[in-house]
VEXKOL-54355 format. One record per atom (N, C-alpha, C, O, CB): x, y, z. Coordinates in steps of 0.001 Angstrom, whole numbers, plus 500000, padded with zeros to 6 digits. Glycine has a CB too. Layout:
! residues N
XYZ/...
! end
This chain:
! residues 311
389196263317668324/388801265298668013/387657265841667478/387701266961666969/389715266046666930/386280264978667537/385164265271668164/385365265470669890/384577266178670515/384200264135667750/386391264835670495/385816265001672448/386967267357672388/386837268472672894/387555262533674490/387870266600671398/388627268257671350/388398268924670876/389129269903671027/389620268623671063/387145269096669808/386377269984669487/384742270615670219/384134271668670031/386327269514668345/384489269579670969/383967270116671449/384412271035673668/383706271644674472/382992269126670941/385841270579673672/386692270980674092/387248272574673975/387728273192674926/387292270153673733/387113273006672861/387681274322672190/386640275151672123/386594276288672593/388295274192670771/385446274344671292/383895275074671742/383957275455672938/384267276565673370/382570274186671720/383669274559673467/383047275906675338/384075276372675320/384045277403674647/382661275304677387/385385276086675864/385832277341675715/386283278935675145/387046279812675549/386121277083675856/385252278747673845/385071279764673739/383742280599673460/383519281274672454/385801279839673130/382669280362674871/382104281141675812/382604280820677823/381632280674678564/380423280822675381/383510280772678246/384371280479679008/384711282546678959/384956283234677968/385586279020678373/384602282906680185/384270283759679893/386554284236680780/387385285083680451/382324284203680475/386569282805682172/388098282847682214/389055282287681682/390110282344682314/388449282677683048/389058281728680674/389772281366679231/390154282529678260/391142282685677543/388788280449678373/388715283518678537/389435284231677292/390137285284677738/390963285833677009/388516284762676194/389830285798679317/390847286540679457/392830285769679824/393893286357679625/390132287434680651/392644284573680292/393489284224679584/393962284568679158/394735285482679445/393484283825679148/393679283702677562/394252284178675866/394517285665676230/395482286187676788/392863284027674283/393061286322675615/393350287852675562/394583288091676053/395459288197675195/392402288712676326/394882288197677081/396469289506677349/397235288159677628/397266287871678824/396534291117679180/397731287453676955/398721286587677003/399389287266675889/398667287751675018/398379285067676904/400901287391675770/401731288241674941/402020287621674186/403117287968673749/402719288833675320/401354286224673385/401875285438672334/400915285167671292/401151284390670366/402378284234672822/399442286031671487/397789285563671368/398230286243670251/398607285407669429/396260286036672438/398440288054669583/397624288341668578/399297287742667612/399122286902666730/396769290268668524/400008287985667742/400729286755666775/399886285290665864/399597285028664696/401767285990667939/399747284634667200/398386283806666226/398008284661666024/398941285316665560/397234282818666642/397012285338666042/395381285584666234/395616286326664272/394778286262663372/394693287161668142/396989286932664210/396683287235663099/396562286661661449/396087286935660347/397236287933663235/397440285576662260/396802283994661014/395368283795660549/394649283015659926/396930282334661807/395366284465660933/393084284375660911/392276285580660571/391438285857659712/392191284115662726/392985286339661818/392913288489661445/392760289113661239/393315289966661931/393079289347661179/392015289584660282/392768290610659659/393915291544660120/395059291495659668/391960291306659331/393396292556661245/393997293475661434/392358293584662755/391514292724663006/394529294581659910/392597295731663573/392095295652664103/391215296644663705/390068296880664087/392573295459664950/391882297166662922/391535299140662424/390527298514660293/390485297635659432/394517300739662007/390179299411660564/389328299639658718/390788299828657675/390799299467656498/387991301754658522/391426300171658057/392681300037657088/392981298432657358/393192297717656378/394158301197657542/393006297706659070/393125296803658434/392702296241656774/393120296178655618/392757296323659231/392065296056657269/389701295256656359/390704295766655507/391538294936655146/387149296232656538/390868297204654992/391008297460653485/391997296377652590/392035295760651526/391636298986653350/392943296688654143/394153296349653363/394632295017652348/395221294843651281/394985296378654314/394005294259653361/393160293139653373/392623292066652162/392604290840652053/392173293682653856/392020293684650965/391078293213650598/391894293698649545/392257292709648907/389709293436651000/392152294267649272/393295295227647678/394449294220647501/395080294215646444/394354297270648186/394904292903649046/395834292361648940/395755291434648368/396688290871647796/396282292240649716/393507290744648443/393254290023647516/392656290172646557/391999289162646303/392949289351647781/392543290891645905/391608291617644317/393057291716643544/393127291821642320/390528293738644499/394198291671644407/395419291603643448/396101290299643050/397116289845642519/396456292368644020/395233290048643477/395738287821642444/394133287331641817/393826286158641601/396374285669644423/393069288736641556/391738287706641315/390845286971642196/390324285891641916/392098286708640667/390686287686643389/389493287118644685/388603288805645647/388927289886646138/390889285887646369/387802288243645480/386766289034646376/386682288745647747/387096287629648058/385440288856645931/386248289469648661/385995289541650407/384699289183650300/384186289008649195/386191291110651350/384172289066651201/383298289471652812/384391289064654159/385137288197654614/381510288210653050/383596290974654451/384483291603655589/383474291359656827/382251291331656684/384917293401655323/384126291189658034/382609290415658976/384170291613659948/385398291628659868/382000287611659342/383199292349660690/383081293643661329/383035292381663037/381886292266663464/381281294961660647/384064291617663822/383678290790665002/383688291646666194/384213292719666491/384616289584665214/382463290282667121/381927290913668021/380248290853667613/379649291529666777/382649292311668117/379834289995668345/378257288878668472/378360289361669997/379260289841670686/378334286575668097/376469288868670287/375656288619671304/375850290238671982/375880290406673201/376147287166672254/375938291033671293/375624292491672242/374222292301673431/373091291886673178/375088293979670912/374843292815674898/374117292740675321/373394293874675941/372701293784676954/374403292000675737/373665295214675080/372149296134675340/372218297161674135/373304297260673565/372053297155677083/371370297777673786/371178298435673364/372995299130671984/373480298941670869/370444299033674643/373197299928673269/374111300647673467/375512300218671468/375786300674670357/374660300061675476/375934298661672777/376912297536671846/375851297537670794/376264297753669655/377353295722672580/374708297361670926/374470296914669373/374545298243667880/374940297894666767/372702296217669464/374058299813668205/374547300574668142/375215300925667457/374950301495666398/374754300647668673/376257300667667897/377878300810667567/378652299680667053/379850299452667222/378641301166668791/377758298988666382/378359297331665437/377732298050664056/378098298031662880/377309295171666001/376860298552664599/375729299761663243/376266300327662616/376180300263661390/374790300980663564/377475301549663648/378263302497663345/379507301769662324/380015302201661289/378731303181664747/379707300729662945/381382299807663099/380577300336661541/380838301382660947/381980297551663944/379583299316661127/379824299421659431/379460300396658540/380044300466657459/379248298470658791/378881300901658731/378382301842658513/380086302488658263/381072302916657664/377233302316659647/379804302341658639/381915303726658537/382459302537657871/382060302668656714/383428304369660741/383355301110657955/383186300457657204/382888300729655037/383550300926654018/382309300023658091/381511300550655468/380440300446654140/381590302311653001/381917302675651872/377698300979655096/381658302737654443/381826304314653845/383255303776653338/383383303895652120/381803305948655145/384157303313653883/385700303005654023/385889302844652364/386756303213651571/386163301409655110/384127301809652201/384835301096651011/384318301756649526/384621301772648333/384442299361651081/383786302038650034/383082303690648602/384682304536648603/384994304688647422/381111305506649674/385607305034649397/386006305453649207/387014305094648742/387359305948647925/385841305888649679/388259303683648820/388468302834648665/388444302898647443/389565302934646935/387990302166649243/386990302948646258/386952301886645836/387028300440645190/387190300143644006/386843302096645866/386904299819646034/386157298795646675/385773297521646894/386092296339647020/385596298951646595/384803298471646872/382868297707646889/382618297252646033/381605296588646255/381518298486646961/383056297117644616/383206295592642888/383787294458643839/383479293294643580/384964296007640975/384673294753645008/385544293574645179/385177292840646800/385673291819647276/387277294160645024/384209293701647370/383947293576649208/382750293971650028/382369295061650453/384928294449649956/382113292332650150/380690292277650540/380566292519652289/381684292572652801/380059290692650020/379804292620652944/379975292714654024/378839291492654549/377779291195653998/379888294194654414/379265291076655429/378992289474656099/377990290733658341/378548291589659027/381965287918656404/376990290288658463/376441290899659502/375843289878660420/374806289234660264/375507291868659056/377115289847661883/376027288928662515/374738289058663303/374842290284663267/376577288310663221/373929288928663793/372647289302664221/373016289255665488/372551290213666106/371432288500663824/373224289024665700/373447289122667693/374068289755668192/374180289805669417/373944288180668508/374923290734667023/376014291164666859/375025293172666855/375673294198667061/376979290227665242/373777293169666631/373039293564666186/371651293512667630/370843294425667458/373051292836664811/371398292805668642/370854292340669665/369826291648669189/368751292087669599/370560293213670562/369701290232668092/368871289600667546/369224289352669452/370249289924669821/368990288566665954/368702288827670194/368315288059671566/367622288539672254/366603288140672816/369163287762672393/368275289684672254/367318290774673496/366227291467672965/365379291959673709/368202292104674181/366131291604670969/364540292168670626/364892291671669196/366117291640669076/364016294154670860/364394291363668329/364396291043667184/363884291518666475/364430291473665373/364225290262667012/362583292259666542/362248293340665892/363445295123665352/363627295551664213/361075293548666915/364191295913667164/364889296310666300/366496295465665590/367211295556664592/365006297512666909/366460295124666133/367643293906665460/367519294247664349/368368294976663837/367461292217665532/366583293877663762/365796293936661741/366233294941661937/367405294819661583/363923293851660963/366025296354662434/366250297107661832/367549297892661593/367867298654660681/365505297535662086/368384297360662995/369501297962662337/369719296766661304/368805296053661717/370838298363663377/370101296271660590/370591294938660472/369690296188658655/370598296576657919/369859292925661729/368839296449658371/368010297039657318/368641298634657061/368354299478656212/366307297023657848/369487298640658028/370659300363657525/371562299805657178/372323300358656384/371348301670658715/371847298366657688/373143298293656826/373340298435655843/374187298931655099/373660297532656753/371481297400655816/371707296914654133/371126298309653201/371773298565652185/370517295189653662/370243298965653445/370746300667653177/371925300607652580/372259300197651469/370997301675654535/372771301277653854/373961302328653120/374214301337651982/374044301759650838/375623302780654161/374685299791652201/375599298979651504/374888298850650070/375662299044649133/375878297534652290/373437298532649689/373262299139648621/372436300602647700/371470300767646956/373024298274648370/373714301564648427/373430302235648473/374958303178647583/375135304206646931/372815302213649733/375678302129648056/377337302043648369/377759301182647003/378905301220646555/377827301062650097/376990300621646569/376556299678645086/377689298580645652/378725298594644987/376957300573643035/377668297512646908/377888295749647492/376878295430647931/375803295988647710/378901295319648665/377071294440648654/376106293355649487/376073293111651729/376499293322652864/376875291625648633/375308292615650921/375694292351652849/374557290153653010/373457289704652689/374084294704654527/375500289764653504/375031288270653552/375364288272655880/376336288515656595/376612286775652033/374311287971656065/373616287393657266/374473286387657911/374293285183658098/372272286748656902/375287287040658157/375617285012659183/374790284580659820/373668285056659994/376745284710660483/375409283235660423/374106282275661067/374879282055662244/376070282366662206/373525280665660196/374444281618663179/374838281275664485/374906280088665101/375172278933664768/374245281812665152/374535280776666295/374280279154666890/372607278662666746/371708279452666457/374733279100668812/372379277022667043/370876275934665894/369874276997667253/368690276839666958/370714272879666073/369936277571668029/368630278012668973/367958279625668116/366972280356668020/369359278413671028/369782279354667526/368986281541666513/368744280736665254/369302281430664405/370745283659665936/368118279424664480/367756279890663365/366960280084662831/367119280550661703/368000279645662844/365684279844663322/364337280286663006/364308282314663128/363617282955662335/363184279340664346/365057282932664091/365003283787664107/365880284361662704/365802285261661868/365202283999665329/366439283617662931/367596284485661585/367012284684659575/367053285295658507/369430283056661478/366637283817660214/365829283231658933/364855284531658139/364691285122657071/364656281844659579/364208284405660092/363101285222659257/363352287095659240/363003287835658321/361432284807660119/363879287417660221/364679288645659502/365586288495658140/365771289568657565/365680289169660550/366225287258657486/366910287448655846/365041287599654937/364881288162653854/368265285325655140/364089287046655624/363401286823654616/362613288047654589/361702287947653768/362715285582654651/362647289637655449/362374290507656144/362818291864654957/362232292788654394/363131290276657621/364971290981655054/365171292041654817/365281291336653218/365217292414652627/366309292854655696/365324290966652810/365496290428651284/363759290504649685/363649290164648507/365965288377651817/362346291510651333/361528292357650685/362315293022649675/362392292765648474/360884293257651570/363046294172650544/363392295801650406/364986294655649138/364940294956647945/364022297217652757/365575294084649349/367179293926649298/367033292460648510/367522291561649194/368141293887651079/366618292112647555/366799290387646920/368240290274647269/368385289693648345/366516290038644932/368680290420647047/370361289756647286/370575289567648728/371368288639648892/371732290864646745/370177290085649851/370716289512651156/371162288236650897/370598287452650133/369724289457652289/372554287931651763/372665285843652014/372262285914652504/371745286935652957/373553284709652377/372145284417652932/371818283838653591/372531282306653718/372730281437652869/370702284039653366/372763282360654865/373555281152655699/373304280863656116/372594281163657076/374294280936656258/374090279124655324/373051277392656602/373850276845656381/374458277013655324/371398276243656311/374260275796657432/375014275267658497/374295273340658396/373153272921658586/374604276410660224/375581272611658024/375295271162657518/375252270073658760/375259268845658853/376525270707656413/375209271077659564/375769269793660940/373784269579661505/373242268627662066/377412270955662970/373207270911661035/372153270499661364/371265270093660872/370777270983660175/371838270958661781/370772269296660817/369364267649660783/367858268736659664/366868268281659091/368283267014663705/368323270130659772/367049270797658585/368536271527658082/369609271786658628/365213272184659303/368318271590657580/369307272228656944/368974272167655084/369005272940654127/370763271429657501/368616270522655408/368235270580653812/366665270779653871/366490269617654237/368679269031652865/365747271140653831/364441271227654024/364811272796653807/364545273352652741/363686270551655464/365586273625655128/365543274392654761/366624275336653190/366435276428652655/365435274587655908/367767274173652919/367923274868651373/367356274913650719/367284275809649878/368544274668650614/366105273114650897/364863273745649636/363979275036649852/363355275561648929/363607272600649412/363978275405650881/362805276397651181/363614277736650086/362929278495649400/362569276843653328/365806277813650149/366295279030649568/366596278919648630/366946280009648177/367113279616649990/366737277756647610/367087277410646414/366028278344646221/365032278042646879/367168275931645863/365902279476645471/364919280039644330/365379281005643421/366460281409643848/363767280663644877/365096281536642434/365778282525642350/366401283702642837/366066284465643743/365492282673641930/367230283705642175/367988285575642562/368379284850644514/368598285958645002/365916287803642474/368479284338645140/368735283464646622/370411283044646699/370944282079646150/367651281760646631/370977283963647457/372327283633648053/372623283056649107/372201283492650178/372937284483648219/373404281961649039/372878280920650167/374018280453650415/374381279382649928/371806279757649839/374992281386651445/376661280680651921/376516279360652561/375898279394653626/377585281656653188/376954278152652153/376841277135653121/377902276494653368/378473275894652456/375987276289652868/378390276488654668/379138276172655611/378484275205656725/377453275321657387/379591277360656087/380217273461656643/379829272821657680/378603273162658669/377523272572658702/380847272790658270/379169274661659768/379445274694661446/380150274745662246/381052273910662301/379256274124661972/380090275257662731/381091276591663566/381263276266664864/382279276084665535/380400278199663661/379671276202665211/379094276684666607/378466274609667576/378091273500667194/377147278265666003/378726275254668728/378922273953669335/377384273473669139/376425274216668928/379546273995671006/377371272137669251/375757271686669267/375046271460671044/375848271811671910/375690269889668289/374232271143671360/373983270881672401/373745269807672908/373141268957672254/373396271383672597/374218269529674404/374184268270674575/373136267542674265/373363266590673519/374432268059675594/372389267655674508/371487266613673900/371501266659673033/371718267871673040/370424266456674039/371456266356671689/370820266933670819/371076266661669669/371551267412668817/370844267964670931/370472264442669472/370451263989668874/369839263943667264/370265263402666243/370361263565669567/368190265084667660/367506265161667078/367368266845666524/366280267358666262/366647264468667712/368894267669666395/368738269276666787/370101269187664738/370143269813663678/369811270112669386/370944267873665464/372832268172665254/373014266754664765/372774265832665544/374065268592666991/373342266560663772/374270265122663852/375745264715664280/376564265468663754/374339264687662652/376125264066664815/376699263903666120/378223263502665626/379135263830666385/375849262702667118/378744262428663717/379648262192663076/380182263477662508/379424264446662554/379314261264662268/381718263674661829/382428264594661542/381222264433659563/380481265264659038/384571264183661869/381804262337658900/380962262226657822/379575262779658338/379707263957658008/380920260739657291/378697262722658759/377132262860658748/377429264318658396/377035264879657374/376102262473660285/378178264872659373/377883266689658819/378012266170657259/376877265919656855/379465268313659397/378959265934656290/380313265644655411/378969265514654229/378991266116653156/381676263928655881/377718264520654717/376932264102654042/375960264539653753/375148264118652929/376769263380654252/375902265966654775/374360266121654872/375064267889654126/374386268887653884/373271265885656984/376173267760653987/377108269083652986/376417268970651490/375680269799650956/379233268678652756/376833267809651014/376910267173649634/375352267384649347/375006267876648273/377520265431649573/374325266974650406/372633266495649584/372455268116649732/371950268647648743/371034265115650686/372891269231651135/372651270517650362/372192271081649055/371178271475648478/373489270918650365/373969270845648834/375035271165647373/374162271214646065/374173272013645129/376314269765647058/373476270202646287/372748269248645751/371992269787645021/371933270211643867/372169268489646489/370701269596646975/369422271249646756/369563272729645482/368906273235644573/369658272356648562/371040272933646285/371645274513645729/371665274661644218/371290275490643388/373321274805646197/372290273452644239/372416273930642284/371371273111641683/371694272923640510/374154273408641268/370114272460641987/369718272463641571/368574273567641035/367852273687640046/369844271714641876/368775274119641969/367653276081642261/368287276686641441/369214276230640772/367714277297643990/367774277966641405/367642279416641069/368536280006641632/368970280987641029/366493280053641374/368881279817642376/369251281239643400/371400280425642899/371613279439642194/368230281097646209/372276281143643456/373680281391643704/374277280922644810/374413281480645898/373927282603643718/374610279900644473/375150278925646001/377150279471646555/377979279779645699/375176276471645262/377276279462647157/378557280193647927/378593279301648907/378001279256649986/378448281805648516/379632278348648220/380101276754649701/381584277608650070/382609277938649473/380646274207648731/381119277708651149/382167277543652345/383197276302653034/382938275642654041/381406277824653312/384657276186652015/384690274957652752/386270275098652565/386726276009651874/383781273501652138/386884274399653045/387904274397652924/388847272466652935/389901271842653060/388109275513653996/387769272423652758/387882270743652907/388477270344651299/387935270829650306/386016269847653305/390117269032651158/389654268967650019/388525267852649011/387894267945647958/390703269056649659/388738266895649998/387916265896649714/386136267413648796/385609267313647689/387625264652651811/386015267862649258/384479268345649046/384565269060648088/384093268900646962/383741269100650108/385399270188648650/385374270552647074/385747270160645278/385485270694644200/385898271339647224/386654268664645832/386922267992644616/385777267078643726/385877266514642637/387993267154644998/384328267227644968/382972266462645203/382676267776644509/382160267566643411/382232265906646881/382810268879644746/381663269948644278/381794269986643098/380890269674642323/381666271359644756/383100270428642694/383707270865641003/382692269990640009/381859270443639225/385716270234640632/383071268378640329/382119267259639664/380334267896640117/379842268653639280/382591265337640560/379830267707640858/378401267743641005/378648269949640661/378611270413641801/377653266836643116/378783270773639962/379256271470639457/378865271583638165/377794272078637814/380227271334639678/379997270983637186/379920270331635841/378535269776635922/377653270251635207/381092269173635533/378109268059637377/377222267800636314/375717268442636511/375052268419635475/377164266273636163/375131268955637549/374497270522637481/374449271427635980/373457272019635553/375499271475638545/375840271350635305/375751272145633850/375336274250634746/374720275233634335/373724271059632456/375984273982635801/376680275791636263/377794276395635628/378796275777635269/377304275933637798/377614277558635500/378761278076634724/379340278998635348/378668279845635937/378495278550633504/380398279023635350/381701280146636425/380071280963636271/379059280594635675/383935281247635432/380365282243637113/379822283317637216/378540282735638423/378274283387639432/379417283938635635/377744281194638012/376633280455638810/376938281108639994/376368282132640372/376651278774638914/377842280523640597/377676279901642386/379879279808642775/380893279355642245/376435277264642385/379579280365643663/381243280733644314/381806279769645646/381225278884646274/381233282540645017/383132280318645780/383071279331646719/384345280658647135/385015281527646577/383313277342646341/383998279864648990/383735280360650185/384764280484650376/384992281088649328/383061279828651076/386228280417651111/387583280264652401/387924281170653422/387928282399653357/388940280236651836/388198280477654329/388638281466655318/390600282354655462/391732281882655351/388255280452656706/390154283513655699/391400284639655697/392731283231656344/392477282218656996/390965286510657242/393692283582655982/394684282990656600/394664281134655862/395702280484655979/394335283238658431/393792280675655367/393293279209655979/393297278696653972/392562279190653117/391110279235657260/394605277368653710/395074276832652008/394523278851651737/393557279220651069/393551274816650808/395666279912652621/396045280081650182/395782279707648892/394917280028648076/397062279720649551/396967278756648884/397253278428647888/396038277494646504/395795277254645321/398350277812648457/395732277351647721/394009276295647763/393528277647646880/393606277755645656/392781275863649918/393064278542647725/392172279842646745/392825280357645331/392332280363644203/392090281410647715/393861280703645706/394735281219644214/394616280450643700/394713280854642541/396118281563643999/394313278671643672/395021277989643046/393147278654642268/392927279673641613/395884276237643582/391822277175642885/390372277771642021/390260279100641266/389592279086640231/389202277972643023/391070280721641820/391447281842641554/391514282017639969/391027282848639202/392633282048642265/392148281128639831/393897280612638885/392756280351637074/392826280772635919/395107277985639935/391614279192638075/391543278807637425/390031279300636326/389723278761635263/391887277795638010/389404280309636928/388184281533636594/387148280752637575/385991280458637275/387502281753634580/387852280451638912/386186279769639774/386533281192640472/387704281482640715/386045277759641131/385414282102640797/385514283089641968/385768282045642964/385629280827643069/384147284100642301/386353283388643898/387091283265645513/386591284985645997/386733286154645638/389435282944645464/385736283903647358/385148284921648580/386461284563649783/387159283619650153/383135284346649280/386265285802650026/387904284715651317/386477285476652099/385730286003651275/390676285507651804/385985285601653681/385933286008654411/387045286979654872/388001287359654196/385607285226654868/386774287278656022/387920288609656496/387337288945657810/386357289690657813/387961290222655378/387942288365659262/387100288823660031/388445290193660488/389634290071660195/386386287515661252/387839291421661247/388302291947661554/388233292476662604/387054292735662845/388375292254660996/389503293074664109/388219294046664756/389050293934666064/390280293918665999/386257293366664804/388446293862667156/389288293919668249/389196293146669504/389867293000670525/389283295044668568/387141292344668580/386967290609669253/386931290167668633/386018289952667836/386087289940669962/388650289557668758/388576288216667945/388474286647668820/388264285549668304/390017288217667023/388581286796669532/388271285953670955/387563284901670433/388310283924670382/387349286725672204/386578284676670063/385626284057669605/385239283007669122/384807281912669482/385401284438669162/385675284011667486/386562284234666209/387880282345666252/387777281165665916/387754286387666607/388650283028666725/390117282252667020/389356280895667284/389241279928666532/391248282901668550/388826281107668676/388221279331669355/388047278711668538/388687277693668277/386880279015670145/386594279428667550/386009278587666716/386964277543665330/386915276395664888/384988279610666168/387983279153665014/388987277876663959/389612277397665112/389860278218665995/390373278468662552/389878276364665255/390769275787666104/389802274896666467/390342273824666738/391481276607667178/388652274852666592/388139274263666573/387750273469665365/387579272250665335/387653274715667112/387586274626664008/386796272894663074/388639272755662359/388598272500661156/384704273316661005/390115272885662924/390875272124662497/391675272167664401/392254272991665109/391707272710660852/391293270979664480/391895271053666607/393613270934665854/394175272004665620/391193268766668339/394132270006665617/395432269754665359/396092271454665229/397250271619665612/395539268692663896/395459272429664787/396217273933664870/396224274339666788/396802275391667062/394982275414663706/395768273738667695/395806274155668837/396492273635669632/396345274005670796/394918274234669234/397269272826669404/398749273080669271/399862273907669302/400583274263670235/398920272892668629/399874274236667678/400744274575666787/400194276988668082/400855278027668076/400026273833664250/399063276709668685/398233277635668901/399014278107670979/399374279104671605/396277276802668551/398923277138671122/399570276611672816/400974277272672758/401286278311673341/399814274547673129/401972276325671770/403161276235671749/403618277617671356/404564278148671939/403552275170670969/402769278385670089/403214280492670079/402970280907671513/403953281202672193/401836281834668891/401626280967672098/401648280940673411/402316280671674779/402541281322675800/401115280576673409/402584279106674224/403623279282675873/405562280334675499/406409280821676248/404213276722676574/405448280235674295/407359280492673664/407281281996673886/408272282725673931/407900280044671499/405553282547674072/406330284157674653/405628284885675470/405275286060675361/406632285285673553/405284283464677008/405070284046678361/406290284676679339/406017285138680447/404453282952679094/
! end
């Protein structure tokens, strides 16, 4: 599966394939499985549906790699509008927002991206909800963690994200496992560089073992771990680790993706666990969809059949 995963992730950055997929007649029906919709109203409807059976949400307005300040400012405006809508809909107690710094211009201008992220955090705080800063490609980790540290000077609850496929993550987890620190741990859905033996783990089993080591570090610390995984085996291990560390419900949470294993989401919530669903929405869904397919390459056949049947 690893070669297929690499091909799918390469397709995520290919403009020719992007144009073919986003204009294919059957694409939207497949996207609907993983993306809540294109509008704020679609996102709010998803949050309300999740809240009805005890689940929380974190909302991601899709878009990344802003190429100019105007695009980055547009992303800020989208988040400010989303936060206003959450407050108006009395949903801030059920949903926070997740933000990709590349959508705020991180690669072009880190201080400007920090300023834009701060405006989003200020609005979220005013409306009574929170922000988690997503992690992206391996070469943005240092910049992303710098921005998180600066934001936490004013808003200590700003969430950070770590990816267990990177060899550095155990050290990052140890640094972040402090009182009040919110940390989402995921495996990572971005492509590693071709010569990445010193940067990333090469096999799925190594990534899984890294995930468990990092989870232990976070559970032993004073922070609030957020375990993002759909892997049944890892969820079982996490449950055992939570009990071993004497963690009470409400001092950690599970996070799963919109449209992925909804029955497992409901099962965990029914057992009293805090479950937060990552809900993406917006028009720029292509890169997100490719990463979801890469996480489970078996879905690729389903995707291609759907495209072919409607073409």
